Each structure stands twice: as structure tokens, then as C-alpha cells.
Backbone as ProteinMPNN parsed JSONL, in Angstrom:
{"seq_chain_A": "XXXXXXXXXXXXXXXXXXXXXXXXXXXXXXXXXXXXXXXXXXXXXXXXXXXXXXXXXXXXXXXXXXXXXXXXXXXX", "coords_chain_A": {"N_chain_A": [[0.76, -1.183, 0.085], [1.769, 1.291, 0.89], [3.899, 1.335, -0.822], [6.018, -0.65, -0.388], [8.427, -3.361, -0.42], [8.229, -6.7, -1.782], [9.353, -10.212, -1.266], [8.577, -13.073, -3.342], [8.056, -16.265, -3.252], [7.83, -18.501, -5.705], [6.457, -21.654, -7.01], [6.923, -23.502, -9.614], [6.023, -25.495, -12.357], [7.579, -28.112, -14.552], [8.634, -29.892, -17.372], [8.494, -33.491, -17.759], [11.873, -35.147, -18.0], [11.952, -37.589, -19.206], [10.029, -38.435, -20.461], [8.933, -36.089, -22.08], [6.683, -34.629, -21.406], [4.521, -35.786, -22.068], [3.433, -37.949, -20.54], [3.525, -40.378, -21.285], [4.939, -43.452, -21.229], [8.136, -44.105, -22.906], [8.138, -42.231, -24.459], [5.863, -42.378, -26.232], [2.817, -41.25, -27.846], [-0.334, -40.12, -25.907], [-3.14, -42.28, -26.434], [-6.189, -41.493, -28.533], [-9.429, -41.396, -26.476], [-11.602, -44.479, -26.809], [-14.352, -44.116, -26.139], [-15.077, -41.784, -25.83], [-14.117, -40.411, -28.069], [-12.224, -38.421, -28.104], [-13.3, -36.184, -27.567], [-13.839, -35.831, -24.831], [-16.35, -35.861, -22.971], [-18.985, -37.458, -22.506], [-22.697, -37.617, -23.801], [-25.738, -38.456, -22.705], [-28.918, -39.884, -23.109], [-31.976, -39.53, -21.344], [-35.145, -40.65, -20.698], [-38.136, -39.293, -19.77], [-41.11, -38.28, -17.811], [-41.86, -36.054, -19.352], [-40.363, -35.809, -21.286], [-37.709, -36.231, -23.488], [-34.859, -36.056, -22.005], [-31.505, -34.508, -22.299], [-28.05, -35.039, -21.228], [-24.791, -33.943, -20.539], [-21.717, -35.407, -19.531], [-18.567, -35.771, -18.063], [-16.388, -38.218, -19.443], [-15.96, -41.311, -18.35], [-13.634, -43.108, -18.527], [-11.508, -41.442, -19.683], [-11.748, -39.517, -17.772], [-12.477, -36.979, -18.828], [-10.346, -35.784, -20.595], [-9.943, -36.853, -22.574], [-8.067, -38.478, -23.867], [-6.109, -41.222, -23.367], [-3.634, -42.966, -21.535], [-1.707, -45.415, -22.325], [0.547, -46.94, -21.35], [1.833, -45.487, -18.486], [4.314, -43.207, -17.659], [7.1, -44.024, -15.703], [8.457, -42.244, -13.939], [7.072, -39.887, -13.652]], "CA_chain_A": [[0.028, -0.097, 0.192], [2.753, 2.48, 0.881], [5.403, 1.35, -1.841], [6.857, -1.752, 0.089], [8.996, -4.444, -1.504], [8.073, -8.139, -0.92], [10.149, -11.338, -2.299], [7.65, -14.044, -3.39], [8.634, -17.611, -4.058], [6.597, -19.304, -6.787], [6.952, -23.184, -7.35], [6.465, -23.702, -11.417], [6.087, -27.163, -13.316], [8.641, -28.483, -15.674], [8.597, -30.941, -18.6], [9.645, -34.582, -17.256], [12.727, -35.577, -19.206], [11.85, -38.956, -19.42], [8.606, -38.83, -21.567], [8.889, -35.101, -22.668], [5.308, -34.061, -21.245], [3.445, -36.718, -22.663], [2.951, -38.672, -19.695], [3.616, -41.878, -21.652], [6.561, -44.304, -21.176], [9.076, -44.172, -23.77], [8.027, -41.021, -25.322], [4.881, -42.521, -26.77], [1.79, -40.247, -27.543], [-1.633, -40.647, -25.241], [-4.124, -42.761, -27.413], [-7.671, -41.175, -28.157], [-10.38, -42.382, -25.685], [-12.404, -44.731, -27.599], [-15.668, -43.996, -25.662], [-15.78, -40.203, -26.063], [-13.562, -40.173, -29.542], [-11.408, -37.543, -28.006], [-13.959, -34.923, -26.91], [-13.806, -35.832, -23.021], [-17.657, -36.029, -22.52], [-20.299, -38.353, -22.944], [-23.995, -37.047, -24.065], [-26.613, -39.479, -22.503], [-30.37, -39.537, -23.179], [-32.994, -40.369, -20.808], [-36.401, -40.701, -20.977], [-38.846, -38.797, -18.41], [-42.854, -38.307, -18.212], [-42.143, -34.815, -19.921], [-40.214, -36.003, -22.959], [-36.342, -36.668, -23.447], [-33.67, -35.313, -21.264], [-30.03, -35.074, -22.671], [-27.046, -34.491, -20.103], [-23.371, -34.219, -20.642], [-20.926, -35.377, -18.294], [-17.261, -35.853, -18.434], [-16.059, -39.555, -20.029], [-15.251, -41.923, -17.195], [-12.462, -43.83, -18.827], [-10.398, -40.615, -19.796], [-11.66, -38.263, -16.881], [-12.522, -35.556, -19.564], [-9.15, -35.358, -21.007], [-10.327, -36.9, -24.218], [-7.189, -39.324, -24.346], [-6.032, -42.381, -22.399], [-2.24, -43.263, -21.93], [-1.543, -46.943, -22.101], [1.552, -47.379, -20.53], [2.293, -44.268, -17.797], [5.725, -43.088, -17.439], [7.111, -44.351, -14.202], [8.999, -41.019, -13.256], [6.333, -38.7, -13.449]], "C_chain_A": [[0.767, 1.227, -0.122], [4.293, 2.386, 0.362], [6.383, 0.26, -1.168], [7.169, -2.795, -0.753], [8.709, -5.643, -0.612], [8.899, -9.289, -1.808], [8.874, -12.601, -2.045], [8.288, -15.082, -3.988], [7.505, -18.296, -4.932], [7.36, -20.879, -7.537], [6.257, -23.28, -8.854], [6.517, -25.07, -11.801], [7.067, -27.303, -14.29], [8.305, -29.628, -16.376], [9.567, -31.953, -17.904], [10.711, -34.966, -18.411], [12.437, -36.879, -19.914], [10.738, -39.331, -20.673], [8.313, -37.301, -22.315], [7.659, -34.26, -22.522], [4.197, -34.595, -21.554], [2.536, -37.582, -21.461], [2.902, -40.131, -19.976], [4.899, -42.52, -21.647], [7.212, -44.445, -22.742], [8.568, -43.12, -25.108], [6.812, -40.93, -26.484], [3.697, -41.58, -26.668], [0.523, -40.871, -26.645], [-2.254, -41.252, -26.745], [-5.388, -42.005, -27.273], [-8.539, -42.106, -27.553], [-11.418, -42.834, -26.945], [-13.765, -44.57, -27.28], [-16.564, -42.597, -25.813], [-15.043, -39.729, -27.482], [-13.238, -38.526, -29.453], [-12.15, -36.161, -27.656], [-13.827, -34.789, -25.626], [-15.249, -35.663, -22.444], [-18.376, -36.798, -23.123], [-22.026, -37.615, -22.63], [-24.804, -38.396, -23.728], [-28.079, -38.858, -22.529], [-31.08, -40.032, -22.275], [-34.162, -39.614, -20.951], [-37.441, -40.183, -19.748], [-40.537, -38.744, -19.018], [-42.935, -37.178, -19.454], [-41.325, -34.886, -21.383], [-38.833, -36.46, -22.633], [-35.652, -35.617, -22.746], [-32.286, -35.517, -22.032], [-29.127, -34.096, -21.526], [-25.683, -34.849, -20.823], [-22.681, -34.328, -19.355], [-19.574, -35.929, -18.815], [-17.016, -37.476, -18.511], [-15.395, -40.272, -18.724], [-13.994, -42.718, -17.472], [-11.339, -42.798, -18.837], [-10.56, -39.44, -19.038], [-11.989, -37.121, -17.336], [-11.368, -34.934, -20.214], [-9.233, -35.614, -22.618], [-8.841, -37.846, -24.832], [-6.734, -40.235, -23.404], [-4.521, -42.784, -22.694], [-2.057, -44.564, -21.344], [-0.619, -47.504, -21.084], [2.37, -45.782, -19.92], [3.897, -44.295, -17.318], [6.097, -43.065, -15.902], [7.971, -43.001, -13.34], [8.031, -39.875, -13.084], [4.915, -39.108, -13.118]], "O_chain_A": [[0.528, 2.019, -1.034], [5.34, 2.915, 0.735], [7.576, 0.352, -1.458], [6.436, -3.169, -1.669], [8.81, -5.763, 0.609], [9.012, -9.136, -3.024], [8.39, -12.952, -0.97], [8.959, -14.983, -5.015], [6.353, -18.495, -4.547], [8.343, -21.071, -8.253], [5.051, -23.098, -9.025], [7.406, -25.712, -11.241], [7.316, -26.263, -14.899], [7.556, -30.407, -15.786], [10.731, -31.768, -17.551], [10.378, -35.065, -19.592], [12.705, -37.098, -21.096], [10.717, -40.241, -21.501], [7.428, -37.322, -23.171], [7.465, -33.313, -23.284], [3.078, -34.103, -21.404], [1.324, -37.797, -21.475], [2.414, -40.973, -19.222], [5.884, -41.958, -22.126], [6.539, -44.958, -23.635], [8.65, -43.285, -26.326], [6.648, -40.035, -27.313], [3.467, -41.078, -25.568], [0.381, -42.093, -26.673], [-1.952, -40.835, -27.864], [-5.803, -41.784, -26.135], [-8.574, -43.301, -27.846], [-11.92, -42.081, -27.778], [-14.522, -44.898, -28.194], [-17.759, -42.309, -25.879], [-15.421, -38.667, -27.977], [-13.649, -37.635, -30.196], [-11.495, -35.131, -27.495], [-13.691, -33.652, -25.172], [-15.263, -35.269, -21.278], [-18.397, -36.812, -24.353], [-22.436, -37.214, -21.541], [-24.568, -39.39, -24.413], [-28.405, -37.739, -22.134], [-30.927, -41.252, -22.221], [-34.294, -38.419, -21.215], [-37.42, -40.869, -18.727], [-41.013, -39.023, -20.119], [-43.775, -37.254, -20.351], [-41.586, -34.193, -22.367], [-38.678, -37.063, -21.571], [-35.884, -34.421, -22.92], [-31.973, -36.659, -22.369], [-29.353, -32.958, -21.113], [-25.515, -35.837, -21.538], [-22.889, -33.644, -18.353], [-19.508, -36.489, -19.909], [-17.491, -38.086, -17.553], [-14.405, -39.798, -18.169], [-13.299, -42.97, -16.488], [-10.317, -43.027, -18.191], [-9.891, -38.434, -19.276], [-11.917, -36.143, -16.591], [-11.333, -33.718, -20.401], [-8.81, -34.938, -23.556], [-8.582, -37.892, -26.034], [-7.114, -39.874, -22.29], [-4.135, -42.932, -23.854], [-2.2, -44.827, -20.15], [-0.898, -48.313, -20.199], [3.18, -45.113, -20.561], [4.492, -45.213, -16.754], [5.585, -42.331, -15.056], [7.985, -42.973, -12.11], [8.32, -38.953, -12.322], [4.062, -38.25, -12.895]]}, "name": "protein", "num_of_chains": 1, "seq": "XXXXXXXXXXXXXXXXXXXXXXXXXXXXXXXXXXXXXXXXXXXXXXXXXXXXXXXXXXXXXXXXXXXXXXXXXXXX"}
């Protein structure tokens, strides 16, 4: 408020040297989720007395990312 100085320490993320940030072992790329086809969410249709209701929810298999890592990197 009165022109003071403060030192702040900030932790940042860095890329894993083993997988290059992909999260997959051996530098492989994550595969597209077969359930949501890479969208990350699933649409479900339910029938009620008033008609059809459509809801969207994150895909359970890929947890909303749209990709699946078959062999995770052991380092990260």
C-alpha cells in the first residue's frame, strides 16, 4: 500500500525429461479415448414423463481429457 517490497517464491512445473511431458512411457503419445472419441465428455439421453432429457458428463474412462495413456511414465 505504501510502496513496500516483498519477495515471493513461486513453484512452477517443468517437463519430465523421460517422457517429454506426454505422460506416456518411452515417448509414446496418448491414445484417443474410444468412448468419447477425443471430446472428453459423453452425452446421455434419458426419457422422462415430460420427454427426453439430454445430459453431458465427463467420460469415465479418460476423466474428461479425451486421451488415455496406455503405459504411464514411471518417473512422473
